C-alpha positions in Angstrom: 0.0 0.0 0.1 2.9 2.2 0.6 3.8 2.1 -3.3 0.4 3.1 -4.3 0.1 5.8 -1.6 3.2 7.4 -2.7 2.4 7.2 -6.2 -1.1 8.9 -5.5 0.9 11.6 -3.7 3.5 12.1 -6.3 0.4 12.4 -9.2 -1.2 15.0 -6.8 2.0 16.8 -6.4 2.5 16.7 -10.2 -1.0 18.2 -11.0 -0.6 20.6 -8.3 2.9 22.0 -10.0 1.0 21.9 -13.5 -1.7 23.8 -12.4 0.6 26.4 -11.1 0.2 26.1 -7.6 3.6 26.0 -6.2 5.9 27.2 -9.2 6.5 30.7 -10.3 5.3 31.7 -13.5 7.7 31.1 -16.4 8.7 34.0 -18.8 7.1 33.7 -22.3 9.3 32.4 -25.0 11.7 34.9 -26.4 10.3 34.7 -29.8 6.6 35.4 -28.7 5.3 38.8 -29.8 4.6 41.2 -26.8 1.0 41.0 -25.4 -1.7 43.0 -27.5 -3.1 45.7 -25.5 -6.9 46.9 -25.7 -5.6 50.3 -26.9 -5.4 51.0 -30.6 -2.4 52.1 -31.9 -1.7 55.7 -32.0 -1.9 57.5 -35.1 -0.2 60.7 -35.9 -2.1 63.9 -35.5 -2.1 66.8 -38.0 0.6 69.1 -36.8 2.3 71.9 -38.4 4.9 69.5 -39.4 2.3 68.2 -42.1 1.8 71.6 -43.7 4.8 72.4 -45.9 7.4 75.3 -45.1 7.8 77.4 -48.3 10.2 80.2 -48.7 8.4 83.7 -49.3 10.2 87.0 -51.2 10.4 89.6 -48.6 11.6 92.0 -50.8 15.1 92.4 -48.6 18.0 90.5 -49.3 18.8 90.3 -45.7 15.3 89.4 -44.5 14.7 85.7 -45.2 11.1 84.5 -44.7 9.3 81.1 -44.7 5.7 80.5 -44.7 3.5 78.0 -43.2 -0.1 78.2 -44.4 -3.1 75.7 -44.0 -6.6 76.1 -42.4 -6.9 79.4 -43.0 -4.1 80.5 -41.2 -0.5 81.9 -42.5 2.5 81.9 -39.9 5.6 83.6 -41.3 8.9 83.1 -39.8 11.3 86.1 -40.8 15.3 86.0 -40.2 16.2 89.6 -39.9 20.0 89.8 -40.5 19.8 93.3 -41.6 21.7 96.0 -39.5 18.3 97.8 -38.9 14.8 97.0 -38.0 12.6 96.1 -40.9 9.0 96.8 -41.2 6.8 93.9 -43.1 3.5 94.0 -44.7 1.8 90.6 -45.0 -1.3 89.7 -46.8 -2.8 86.4 -47.2 -5.6 84.6 -49.4 -7.9 81.7 -48.1 -10.0 80.4 -50.8 -13.5 78.7 -49.7 -15.5 76.4 -51.5 -19.5 77.5 -50.8 -22.5 75.7 -51.8 -22.3 76.6 -55.5 -19.0 78.5 -55.9 -15.4 79.5 -54.8 -14.9 82.6 -52.7 -11.7 84.5 -51.3 -11.1 85.4 -47.9 -8.4 88.2 -47.3 -6.1 88.8 -44.3 -3.7 91.8 -43.7 -1.3 92.6 -40.8 1.9 94.7 -40.3 4.7 94.1 -38.3 8.1 95.5 -37.5 11.2 92.8 -36.6 14.2 93.8 -34.6 17.6 94.0 -36.3 19.6 90.8 -36.1 16.7 88.8 -34.8 14.4 86.0 -35.7 10.7 86.3 -35.3 7.3 85.3 -36.3 4.0 86.7 -37.6 0.5 84.9 -37.7 -2.5 86.0 -39.6 -5.9 84.3 -40.5 -8.4 84.9 -43.2 -11.6 82.5 -42.4 -14.3 81.5 -44.7 -17.7 83.1 -43.7 -19.2 79.9 -45.2 -18.5 76.8 -46.8 -15.1 75.1 -46.2 -11.4 76.0 -46.7 -9.8 74.5 -49.8 -6.5 76.4 -49.6 -4.7 79.4 -47.9 -1.3 81.1 -49.0 0.8 84.3 -48.8 -0.8 86.8 -51.4 2.4 89.1 -50.5 5.2 90.0 -48.0 6.6 93.5 -48.4 9.4 94.5 -46.1 11.1 97.8 -45.8 
């Protein structure tokens, strides 16, 4: 009987170990993919990085400008390497799609940039109705 009792004892111990009663969990195999999460993969949100940066003629060789325009807004970065401050007039155009035709919305602003400084100016031209099709710099004049 002793042999049978020992056999039953060993069998119960094996079942307990297999069920994880006394053992620590083993790590997943090295080649298995990481566990899936319930969160969906993050998608890149639209940022200003998605809007192209385009050079803009400022009218002055020592004032280099770049514009980022989209969604009814233009942001112009100006690197004023001139020895004196420059004053710039910026005008933009936003094209809007109405129910039956295209319309334009315009915006204008003026700003002075200190000598030997980098700075930005921003302006919007929003549609009163319809959706925005495009936004662009119409003119940048620095003196």
